[in-house]
Phi, psi and omega in degrees: 000133178277132178249130179244170179220158174230137180254123177247123185225152172233144181234154166245128180243125177258123187239150171300121188308325182291347179247017186304307183296321179297314182291320177302318179297321179293321179295317182291344175286341180282140180298147173066025179249145173225150176237099180280347181189161175204172179229155179299339179284355177100018177261133184235133173264128179239132177246134178242140171231109190227169182270345180207161183291329180302323179295323179299309182293323177297318181293320176302314179298316181297315179295316182298333181270358176292143177298140178080003173270128180273316178197150175231131177219148180282129179254325187210140176212122179232141177245123176253129177257140176213157181268106182293333179295317182293329177290324179293329183283341184291000000 
């Protein structure tokens, strides 16, 4: 049986407040990203749902390197394992 996994992560991104909307748009252009909330002070919550941990770290680096981003940090990371064969059989 093939076992697959999904990585669910949340990040907090601190952005220069005057560039909040611009940076949010850039983040949402990245695959597998969602923004469930932000604050006028420039803090953005980003949720990732990915197939591997490498994508999580790569996305953190990409976001952190965007212009007007002050810092990006991982708040939560969970790995869910599931049997892809049993889903195919349903």
